[in-house]
One Martini backbone bead per residue (centre of mass of N, CA, C, O) as a GRO file, in nm:
protein
  460
    1MET     BB    1  24.602  26.902  26.998
    2GLU     BB    2  24.582  26.806  27.331
    3GLN     BB    3  24.856  26.600  27.471
    4THR     BB    4  24.699  26.522  27.756
    5ILE     BB    5  24.656  26.477  28.119
    6ARG     BB    6  24.429  26.418  28.398
    7PHE     BB    7  24.449  26.336  28.738
    8ASP     BB    8  24.150  26.174  28.875
    9GLU     BB    9  24.100  25.984  29.141
   10GLU     BB   10  23.795  25.980  29.179
   11LEU     BB   11  23.720  25.896  28.891
   12ILE     BB   12  23.885  25.640  28.870
   13LYS     BB   13  23.751  25.485  29.104
   14ARG     BB   14  23.457  25.501  28.979
   15TYR     BB   15  23.553  25.378  28.675
   16ASN     BB   16  23.712  25.107  28.771
   17GLN     BB   17  23.654  24.884  28.551
   18THR     BB   18  23.583  24.648  28.325
   19GLY     BB   19  23.747  24.603  27.993
   20PRO     BB   20  23.834  24.647  27.689
   21ARG     BB   21  24.110  24.731  27.456
   22TYR     BB   22  24.044  24.745  27.150
   23THR     BB   23  24.209  24.572  26.917
   24SER     BB   24  23.906  24.484  26.877
   25TYR     BB   25  23.597  24.488  26.668
   26PRO     BB   26  23.508  24.261  26.788
   27THR     BB   27  23.587  24.060  27.016
   28ALA     BB   28  23.698  23.735  27.075
   29LEU     BB   29  23.421  23.652  27.213
   30GLN     BB   30  23.280  23.649  26.903
   31PHE     BB   31  23.409  23.410  26.813
   32GLU     BB   32  23.355  23.138  26.575
   33SER     BB   33  23.361  22.797  26.474
   34ASP     BB   34  23.194  22.835  26.191
   35PHE     BB   35  23.451  22.966  26.104
   36GLY     BB   36  23.639  22.921  25.807
   37ILE     BB   37  23.843  22.880  25.538
   38ALA     BB   38  23.634  22.978  25.328
   39ASP     BB   39  23.585  23.252  25.460
   40TYR     BB   40  23.875  23.352  25.437
   41GLU     BB   41  23.911  23.328  25.129
   42ALA     BB   42  23.681  23.520  25.052
   43ALA     BB   43  23.804  23.768  25.194
   44ALA     BB   44  24.063  23.775  25.024
   45GLU     BB   45  23.922  23.820  24.753
   46ARG     BB   46  23.788  24.088  24.828
   47SER     BB   47  24.053  24.241  24.913
   48ASN     BB   48  24.184  24.258  24.620
   49VAL     BB   49  23.984  24.493  24.529
   50SER     BB   50  24.063  24.735  24.727
   51GLY     BB   51  24.391  24.820  24.738
   52ARG     BB   52  24.512  24.728  24.984
   53ASN     BB   53  24.743  24.685  25.198
   54LEU     BB   54  24.973  24.516  25.412
   55SER     BB   55  24.979  24.313  25.713
   56LEU     BB   56  25.222  24.140  25.916
   57TYR     BB   57  25.200  23.854  26.143
   58PHE     BB   58  25.433  23.693  26.373
   59HIS     BB   59  25.434  23.401  26.579
   60ILE     BB   60  25.663  23.354  26.855
   61PRO     BB   61  25.622  23.139  27.137
   62PHE     BB   62  25.902  23.130  27.262
   63CYS     BB   63  26.055  23.058  27.591
   64ASP     BB   64  26.306  23.019  27.828
   65THR     BB   65  26.122  23.177  28.027
   66VAL     BB   66  25.873  23.240  28.273
   67CYS     BB   67  25.658  23.491  28.315
   68PHE     BB   68  25.419  23.514  28.558
   69PHE     BB   69  25.248  23.764  28.422
   70CYS     BB   70  25.187  23.634  28.162
   71ALA     BB   71  24.925  23.653  27.874
   72CYS     BB   72  25.054  23.498  27.661
   73ASN     BB   73  25.118  23.294  27.392
   74LYS     BB   74  25.324  23.021  27.507
   75VAL     BB   75  25.652  22.844  27.510
   76TRP     BB   76  25.820  22.671  27.749
   77THR     BB   77  26.177  22.646  27.670
   78ARG     BB   78  26.522  22.510  27.628
   79ASP     BB   79  26.462  22.384  27.341
   80ARG     BB   80  26.583  22.499  27.040
   81SER     BB   81  26.472  22.271  26.840
   82LYS     BB   82  26.165  22.361  26.834
   83THR     BB   83  26.187  22.570  26.598
   84THR     BB   84  26.198  22.395  26.342
   85PRO     BB   85  25.902  22.284  26.314
   86TYR     BB   86  25.770  22.558  26.327
   87LEU     BB   87  25.908  22.702  26.080
   88GLN     BB   88  25.823  22.501  25.870
   89ARG     BB   89  25.519  22.572  25.895
   90LEU     BB   90  25.540  22.875  25.853
   91TYR     BB   91  25.638  22.860  25.563
   92LYS     BB   92  25.386  22.718  25.456
   93GLU     BB   93  25.193  22.939  25.534
   94ILE     BB   94  25.313  23.166  25.371
   95GLU     BB   95  25.258  23.034  25.098
   96MET     BB   96  24.952  22.998  25.125
   97GLN     BB   97  24.879  23.293  25.177
   98SER     BB   98  25.004  23.426  24.921
   99LYS     BB   99  24.790  23.295  24.715
  100LEU     BB  100  24.546  23.494  24.815
  101PHE     BB  101  24.730  23.738  24.721
  102ASP     BB  102  24.817  24.005  24.566
  103PRO     BB  103  25.151  24.067  24.476
  104SER     BB  104  25.124  24.395  24.460
  105ARG     BB  105  25.090  24.408  24.761
  106LYS     BB  106  25.203  24.592  25.000
  107VAL     BB  107  25.407  24.589  25.293
  108ASP     BB  108  25.360  24.824  25.557
  109GLN     BB  109  25.340  24.595  25.779
  110LEU     BB  110  25.554  24.445  26.041
  111HIS     BB  111  25.540  24.166  26.288
  112TRP     BB  112  25.713  24.039  26.574
  113GLY     BB  113  25.587  23.806  26.809
  114GLY     BB  114  25.483  23.682  27.149
  115GLY     BB  115  25.679  23.572  27.316
  116THR     BB  116  26.022  23.525  27.162
  117PRO     BB  117  26.156  23.613  26.869
  118THR     BB  118  26.474  23.590  26.976
  119PHE     BB  119  26.488  23.278  27.018
  120ILE     BB  120  26.578  23.272  26.754
  121ASN     BB  121  26.823  23.253  26.546
  122MET     BB  122  26.995  23.425  26.305
  123ASP     BB  123  26.940  23.225  26.078
  124GLU     BB  124  26.631  23.216  26.123
  125MET     BB  125  26.576  23.512  26.080
  126SER     BB  126  26.674  23.521  25.787
  127GLU     BB  127  26.488  23.297  25.674
  128LEU     BB  128  26.217  23.429  25.743
  129MET     BB  129  26.261  23.689  25.576
  130GLU     BB  130  26.322  23.555  25.308
  131THR     BB  131  26.051  23.409  25.282
  132THR     BB  132  25.877  23.659  25.290
  133ARG     BB  133  26.000  23.793  25.039
  134ARG     BB  134  25.926  23.565  24.835
  135PHE     BB  135  25.590  23.597  24.895
  136PHE     BB  136  25.620  23.908  24.958
  137ASN     BB  137  25.582  24.275  24.922
  138LEU     BB  138  25.845  24.427  25.023
  139HIS     BB  139  26.024  24.668  25.138
  140ASP     BB  140  26.356  24.828  25.068
  141ASP     BB  141  26.284  25.031  25.289
  142ASP     BB  142  26.144  25.269  25.538
  143THR     BB  143  25.836  25.283  25.467
  144GLY     BB  144  25.787  25.075  25.657
  145GLU     BB  145  25.645  24.907  25.953
  146TYR     BB  146  25.911  24.727  26.113
  147SER     BB  147  25.860  24.510  26.391
  148ILE     BB  148  25.991  24.417  26.728
  149GLU     BB  149  26.015  24.201  26.995
  150ILE     BB  150  26.230  24.248  27.291
  151ASP     BB  151  26.449  24.047  27.477
  152PRO     BB  152  26.746  24.134  27.621
  153ARG     BB  153  26.820  23.827  27.697
  154GLU     BB  154  26.774  23.767  27.357
  155ALA     BB  155  27.010  23.981  27.293
  156SER     BB  156  27.223  24.185  27.078
  157LYS     BB  157  27.412  24.382  26.888
  158GLU     BB  158  27.428  24.174  26.658
  159SER     BB  159  27.122  24.105  26.629
  160VAL     BB  160  27.030  24.397  26.584
  161LYS     BB  161  27.190  24.442  26.323
  162LEU     BB  162  27.049  24.219  26.166
  163LEU     BB  163  26.760  24.326  26.185
  164ARG     BB  164  26.819  24.581  26.025
  165ARG     BB  165  26.911  24.441  25.765
  166LEU     BB  166  26.630  24.289  25.728
  167GLY     BB  167  26.421  24.569  25.796
  168PHE     BB  168  26.412  24.668  26.069
  169ASN     BB  169  26.290  24.994  26.246
  170ARG     BB  170  26.144  24.869  26.505
  171MET     BB  171  26.118  24.855  26.873
  172SER     BB  172  26.044  24.646  27.167
  173LEU     BB  173  26.123  24.668  27.514
  174GLY     BB  174  26.150  24.455  27.777
  175VAL     BB  175  26.137  24.540  28.135
  176GLN     BB  176  25.916  24.644  28.381
  177ASP     BB  177  26.171  24.597  28.614
  178PHE     BB  178  26.475  24.658  28.811
  179ASP     BB  179  26.388  24.528  29.061
  180GLU     BB  180  26.504  24.246  29.216
  181LYS     BB  181  26.253  24.159  29.380
  182VAL     BB  182  26.054  24.169  29.145
  183GLN     BB  183  26.202  23.982  28.951
  184LYS     BB  184  26.191  23.732  29.130
  185ALA     BB  185  25.872  23.718  29.160
  186VAL     BB  186  25.842  23.698  28.820
  187ASN     BB  187  26.083  23.557  28.671
  188ARG     BB  188  26.278  23.829  28.578
  189ILE     BB  189  26.607  23.840  28.504
  190GLN     BB  190  26.730  24.181  28.446
  191THR     BB  191  26.965  24.384  28.337
  192GLN     BB  192  27.070  24.693  28.264
  193GLU     BB  193  27.298  24.611  28.073
  194GLN     BB  194  27.129  24.449  27.874
  195THR     BB  195  26.930  24.664  27.796
  196PHE     BB  196  27.127  24.907  27.703
  197ALA     BB  197  27.277  24.753  27.489
  198VAL     BB  198  27.034  24.721  27.298
  199LEU     BB  199  26.957  25.016  27.273
  200GLU     BB  200  27.230  25.109  27.164
  201GLY     BB  201  27.225  24.917  26.919
  202ALA     BB  202  26.976  25.046  26.786
  203ARG     BB  203  27.101  25.322  26.739
  204GLU     BB  204  27.351  25.231  26.576
  205ALA     BB  205  27.165  25.076  26.350
  206GLY     BB  206  26.899  25.278  26.292
  207PHE     BB  207  26.657  25.293  26.455
  208MET     BB  208  26.361  25.484  26.455
  209SER     BB  209  26.230  25.313  26.704
  210VAL     BB  210  26.195  25.302  27.070
  211ASN     BB  211  26.036  25.086  27.301
  212VAL     BB  212  25.917  25.078  27.647
  213ASP     BB  213  25.831  24.834  27.886
  214LEU     BB  214  25.601  24.870  28.162
  215ILE     BB  215  25.499  24.737  28.488
  216TYR     BB  216  25.216  24.774  28.705
  217GLY     BB  217  25.137  24.555  28.996
  218LEU     BB  218  25.364  24.405  29.109
  219PRO     BB  219  25.547  24.255  29.322
  220PHE     BB  220  25.689  24.494  29.545
  221GLN     BB  221  25.576  24.749  29.445
  222THR     BB  222  25.660  25.098  29.434
  223GLU     BB  223  25.680  25.417  29.376
  224ALA     BB  224  25.983  25.450  29.426
  225GLY     BB  225  26.081  25.204  29.264
  226PHE     BB  226  25.954  25.279  28.990
  227MET     BB  227  26.101  25.554  28.959
  228ARG     BB  228  26.380  25.437  28.930
  229THR     BB  229  26.329  25.292  28.667
  230LEU     BB  230  26.223  25.531  28.500
  231ASP     BB  231  26.474  25.717  28.532
  232ARG     BB  232  26.673  25.525  28.400
  233VAL     BB  233  26.528  25.517  28.122
  234LEU     BB  234  26.515  25.829  28.065
  235GLU     BB  235  26.824  25.855  28.009
  236ALA     BB  236  26.778  25.707  27.715
  237GLU     BB  237  26.541  25.822  27.548
  238PRO     BB  238  26.296  25.700  27.441
  239ASP     BB  239  26.036  25.730  27.214
  240ARG     BB  240  25.872  25.517  27.393
  241PHE     BB  241  25.592  25.421  27.604
  242SER     BB  242  25.473  25.132  27.800
  243ILE     BB  243  25.218  25.141  28.061
  244PHE     BB  244  25.127  24.865  28.236
  245ASN     BB  245  24.860  24.697  28.373
  246TYR     BB  246  24.834  24.451  28.587
  247ALA     BB  247  24.653  24.145  28.523
  248HIS     BB  248  24.489  23.943  28.759
  249MET     BB  249  24.420  23.608  28.597
  250PRO     BB  250  24.463  23.291  28.706
  251SER     BB  251  24.226  23.137  28.560
  252LEU     BB  252  24.363  23.205  28.268
  253PHE     BB  253  24.672  23.228  28.408
  254PRO     BB  254  24.849  23.004  28.588
  255THR     BB  255  25.131  23.142  28.643
  256GLN     BB  256  25.011  23.363  28.837
  257LYS     BB  257  25.003  23.169  29.095
  258LYS     BB  258  25.321  23.215  29.165
  259MET     BB  259  25.201  23.463  29.289
  260ASN     BB  260  25.165  23.678  29.563
  261GLU     BB  261  24.905  23.879  29.638
  262ALA     BB  262  25.022  24.004  29.913
  263ASP     BB  263  25.266  24.148  29.736
  264MET     BB  264  25.080  24.339  29.613
  265PRO     BB  265  24.972  24.626  29.536
  266SER     BB  266  24.760  24.839  29.611
  267PRO     BB  267  24.536  25.035  29.464
  268ASP     BB  268  24.662  25.298  29.576
  269GLU     BB  269  24.954  25.235  29.487
  270LYS     BB  270  24.894  25.211  29.183
  271LEU     BB  271  24.790  25.502  29.152
  272ALA     BB  272  25.057  25.630  29.243
  273ILE     BB  273  25.229  25.518  29.015
  274LEU     BB  274  25.067  25.638  28.782
  275HIS     BB  275  25.081  25.932  28.863
  276ALA     BB  276  25.389  25.962  28.872
  277THR     BB  277  25.446  25.864  28.588
  278THR     BB  278  25.285  26.073  28.431
  279ASN     BB  279  25.434  26.321  28.535
  280ARG     BB  280  25.723  26.242  28.451
  281LEU     BB  281  25.663  26.224  28.142
  282LEU     BB  282  25.555  26.510  28.101
  283GLU     BB  283  25.808  26.655  28.209
  284ALA     BB  284  25.992  26.506  27.978
  285GLY     BB  285  25.797  26.553  27.699
  286TYR     BB  286  25.571  26.367  27.685
  287VAL     BB  287  25.293  26.216  27.528
  288TYR     BB  288  24.958  26.119  27.516
  289ILE     BB  289  24.813  25.859  27.330
  290GLY     BB  290  24.715  25.600  27.489
  291MET     BB  291  24.675  25.315  27.629
  292ASP     BB  292  24.972  25.347  27.795
  293HIS     BB  293  25.085  25.565  27.586
  294PHE     BB  294  25.400  25.721  27.501
  295ALA     BB  295  25.548  26.016  27.336
  296LYS     BB  296  25.710  26.199  27.143
  297PRO     BB  297  25.610  26.477  26.963
  298ASP     BB  298  25.782  26.366  26.690
  299ASP     BB  299  25.635  26.121  26.672
  300GLU     BB  300  25.439  25.947  26.458
  301LEU     BB  301  25.206  25.904  26.659
  302ALA     BB  302  25.167  26.196  26.744
  303ILE     BB  303  25.113  26.307  26.461
  304ALA     BB  304  24.874  26.120  26.390
  305GLN     BB  305  24.691  26.221  26.614
  306ARG     BB  306  24.680  26.520  26.523
  307ASN     BB  307  24.572  26.420  26.225
  308GLU     BB  308  24.371  26.174  26.249
  309THR     BB  309  24.555  25.878  26.159
  310LEU     BB  310  24.528  25.694  26.375
  311TYR     BB  311  24.575  25.347  26.484
  312ARG     BB  312  24.424  25.022  26.585
  313ASN     BB  313  24.553  24.700  26.688
  314PHE     BB  314  24.709  24.412  26.789
  315GLN     BB  315  24.987  24.597  26.798
  316GLY     BB  316  24.844  24.869  26.836
  317TYR     BB  317  24.970  25.143  26.742
  318SER     BB  318  24.927  25.316  26.417
  319THR     BB  319  24.990  25.454  26.076
  320HIS     BB  320  24.835  25.196  25.939
  321ALA     BB  321  24.504  25.165  25.844
  322GLU     BB  322  24.501  25.059  25.529
  323CYS     BB  323  24.494  24.733  25.621
  324ASP     BB  324  24.554  24.399  25.582
  325LEU     BB  325  24.565  24.139  25.823
  326ILE     BB  326  24.818  23.882  25.854
  327GLY     BB  327  24.814  23.596  26.050
  328MET     BB  328  25.097  23.403  26.173
  329GLY     BB  329  25.068  23.134  26.342
  330ALA     BB  330  25.004  23.061  26.647
  331THR     BB  331  24.702  23.242  26.745
  332SER     BB  332  24.670  23.422  26.520
  333ILE     BB  333  24.529  23.730  26.382
  334SER     BB  334  24.296  23.831  26.136
  335LEU     BB  335  24.222  24.121  25.904
  336ILE     BB  336  23.978  24.064  25.653
  337ASP     BB  337  23.803  24.283  25.562
  338ASN     BB  338  23.500  24.164  25.737
  339THR     BB  339  23.722  23.985  25.911
  340TYR     BB  340  23.796  23.745  26.159
  341ALA     BB  341  24.091  23.530  26.217
  342GLN     BB  342  24.196  23.222  26.384
  343ASN     BB  343  24.440  23.033  26.500
  344TYR     BB  344  24.555  22.790  26.640
  345LYS     BB  345  24.701  22.762  26.961
  346GLY     BB  346  24.817  22.490  26.935
  347LEU     BB  347  25.074  22.316  26.801
  348ASP     BB  348  24.941  22.052  26.715
  349GLU     BB  349  24.704  22.179  26.555
  350TYR     BB  350  24.875  22.348  26.370
  351TYR     BB  351  25.044  22.123  26.243
  352GLN     BB  352  24.808  21.950  26.130
  353ALA     BB  353  24.703  22.158  25.934
  354ILE     BB  354  24.959  22.214  25.766
  355ASP     BB  355  25.017  21.909  25.695
  356ALA     BB  356  24.732  21.896  25.533
  357GLY     BB  357  24.735  22.170  25.344
  358HIS     BB  358  24.611  22.388  25.542
  359LEU     BB  359  24.484  22.611  25.714
  360ALA     BB  360  24.454  22.722  26.077
  361THR     BB  361  24.170  22.789  26.086
  362PHE     BB  362  23.907  22.790  26.374
  363ARG     BB  363  23.810  23.101  26.388
  364GLY     BB  364  23.551  23.368  26.378
  365VAL     BB  365  23.418  23.675  26.206
  366HIS     BB  366  23.151  23.846  26.082
  367LEU     BB  367  23.096  24.167  25.994
  368THR     BB  368  22.881  24.393  26.032
  369GLU     BB  369  22.790  24.707  25.970
  370ASP     BB  370  22.760  24.772  26.270
  371ASP     BB  371  23.043  24.681  26.347
  372GLU     BB  372  23.203  24.872  26.160
  373LEU     BB  373  23.091  25.131  26.276
  374ARG     BB  374  23.171  25.089  26.575
  375ARG     BB  375  23.472  25.056  26.519
  376ASP     BB  376  23.513  25.342  26.410
  377VAL     BB  377  23.426  25.495  26.661
  378ILE     BB  378  23.623  25.366  26.859
  379THR     BB  379  23.882  25.437  26.709
  380ARG     BB  380  23.852  25.746  26.711
  381LEU     BB  381  23.848  25.771  27.025
  382ILE     BB  382  24.117  25.599  27.101
  383CYS     BB  383  24.305  25.786  26.907
  384HIS     BB  384  24.176  26.109  26.913
  385PHE     BB  385  23.959  26.211  27.125
  386HIS     BB  386  23.759  26.227  26.869
  387LEU     BB  387  23.420  26.303  26.734
  388ASN     BB  388  23.270  26.338  26.417
  389PHE     BB  389  22.960  26.313  26.287
  390ASP     BB  390  22.984  26.392  25.990
  391LYS     BB  391  23.205  26.185  25.914
  392VAL     BB  392  23.031  25.941  25.975
  393ASP     BB  393  22.795  25.998  25.796
  394GLN     BB  394  22.950  26.010  25.523
  395HIS     BB  395  23.071  25.713  25.545
  396TRP     BB  396  22.776  25.555  25.637
  397GLY     BB  397  22.489  25.684  25.592
  398ILE     BB  398  22.403  25.853  25.855
  399HIS     BB  399  22.246  25.956  26.165
  400PHE     BB  400  22.394  25.986  26.452
  401GLU     BB  401  22.171  26.088  26.658
  402GLU     BB  402  21.985  25.848  26.583
  403TYR     BB  403  22.159  25.585  26.592
  404PHE     BB  404  22.293  25.706  26.890
  405ALA     BB  405  22.081  25.788  27.106
  406LYS     BB  406  22.138  25.598  27.346
  407GLU     BB  407  22.441  25.666  27.377
  408LEU     BB  408  22.412  25.973  27.428
  409GLN     BB  409  22.254  25.934  27.686
  410ALA     BB  410  22.483  25.761  27.835
  411LEU     BB  411  22.696  26.009  27.832
  412LYS     BB  412  22.594  26.226  28.038
  413PRO     BB  413  22.751  26.149  28.299
  414MET     BB  414  23.031  26.211  28.159
  415VAL     BB  415  22.977  26.509  28.127
  416GLU     BB  416  22.929  26.576  28.431
  417ASP     BB  417  23.225  26.446  28.506
  418GLY     BB  418  23.440  26.539  28.263
  419LEU     BB  419  23.522  26.333  28.028
  420ILE     BB  420  23.331  26.500  27.834
  421GLN     BB  421  23.246  26.675  27.534
  422LEU     BB  422  22.915  26.781  27.410
  423THR     BB  423  22.798  26.842  27.102
  424ASP     BB  424  22.621  26.854  26.809
  425LYS     BB  425  22.911  26.724  26.643
  426ASP     BB  426  23.077  26.633  26.915
  427ILE     BB  427  23.345  26.445  27.069
  428PHE     BB  428  23.532  26.525  27.363
  429VAL     BB  429  23.815  26.427  27.523
  430THR     BB  430  23.933  26.481  27.817
  431PRO     BB  431  24.203  26.476  28.017
  432ALA     BB  432  24.029  26.317  28.240
  433GLY     BB  433  23.918  26.088  28.022
  434ARG     BB  434  24.165  25.934  27.887
  435LEU     BB  435  24.213  25.705  28.107
  436LEU     BB  436  23.882  25.637  28.034
  437ILE     BB  437  23.833  25.535  27.733
  438ARG     BB  438  23.705  25.255  27.768
  439ASN     BB  439  23.439  25.353  27.888
  440ILE     BB  440  23.345  25.515  27.645
  441CYS     BB  441  23.355  25.286  27.433
  442MET     BB  442  23.143  25.093  27.574
  443VAL     BB  443  22.889  25.252  27.487
  444PHE     BB  444  22.939  25.131  27.170
  445ASP     BB  445  22.904  24.836  27.277
  446ALA     BB  446  22.687  24.575  27.181
  447TYR     BB  447  22.834  24.334  27.378
  448MET     BB  448  22.808  24.479  27.655
  449LYS     BB  449  22.780  24.266  27.920
  450PRO     BB  450  22.783  24.165  28.244
  451GLU     BB  451  22.867  23.855  28.178
  452VAL     BB  452  23.144  23.963  28.010
  453GLN     BB  453  23.306  24.192  28.159
  454ASN     BB  454  23.481  23.997  28.359
  455ARG     BB  455  23.687  23.905  28.118
  456PHE     BB  456  23.829  24.162  28.189
  457SER     BB  457  24.019  24.416  28.261
  458LYS     BB  458  24.111  24.674  28.415
  459VAL     BB  459  24.143  25.009  28.315
  460ILE     BB  460  24.366  25.064  28.582
   0.00000   0.00000   0.00000
């Protein structure tokens, strides 16, 4: 397939509405409080029959400083001793979770996210991985996709080497912007020296893939300034880029109120930044994976996309589709069999649940067959930019044109606008439509109503 995009400013402006990022379908808005521990345990029992391998996610919520733009679930503290009670509960949860799953199931994917996972010290990193290995069946080589989010201000060459010895083989580096004025406005002071020391350490330690996160739409950003940051990072040739659009939603994320909206780039300036960034990355030889992500053509994500084996979950794009995901730690979300389940978000509630000797599940959702079918359709579109009706029919025992007659009718304006090509048996997302893939996926979202759509960020 052609892994490129075409920037059509008129189309982007016309379609730039709010919508989900589809790291899950249904989205978390559909999670219900009447979904409980018994539902989760039943799903785990069903999943043991499936033969699927496992994916583990650990949420480390602590941050030394608060980045004003951040929308993650985090705990801002300078008190490093707060990690001890948290990790003690996390170890208990690991043990409780492990008892629900067949010990022969291999862990093909593992991810530490946050917060700042490297907020914990090196001894704690070692203990957490050792505990995980004691209760779950981890790979002893690089067969698995074991990744970690890194704040270069909280890492060093020594800690990176330790992470590699512990089994991590992929990392994502938070950069956002090197401009000092932007960094001051968002309360994230991070030098180039810190950043590239960690990236160089990852290369020396033998990490298989390094991703760099950048964010556009922050206060005082300009096209020229953002290009200076991008060009500096390109000199290091990371394997992947994540270029995120900042979503200003201060009613949901109060720390965002600390930034002055008047200092933020205009919509036209944001589009100019995105346009220039896209062109620069394509010129540098990267291919567009989708949903803000670029990768080198020989990267496993790019290869998986060409082979139509790419997958998307709460950690982003992945090459491991056939896994049950166990989320551990406060606020983490699991995908087990046909259910999503989420842990308590607050530390107090999470601690109380674990101390009482039971899981911290507080809400979730059972997926109907229609949910699972639509999730499959959305996943194929958002990962492969292609959907073949016959493959869906064979997998789900439906007749696509009849089942989705209303949706196919709703797609016609997108055909006329050049976002997609629609044949008798296929939907192909065009290079002009790929930046607007969320809009295309929303057509197949049974829960997308006007009253909930504004709960999401803009698609561009």
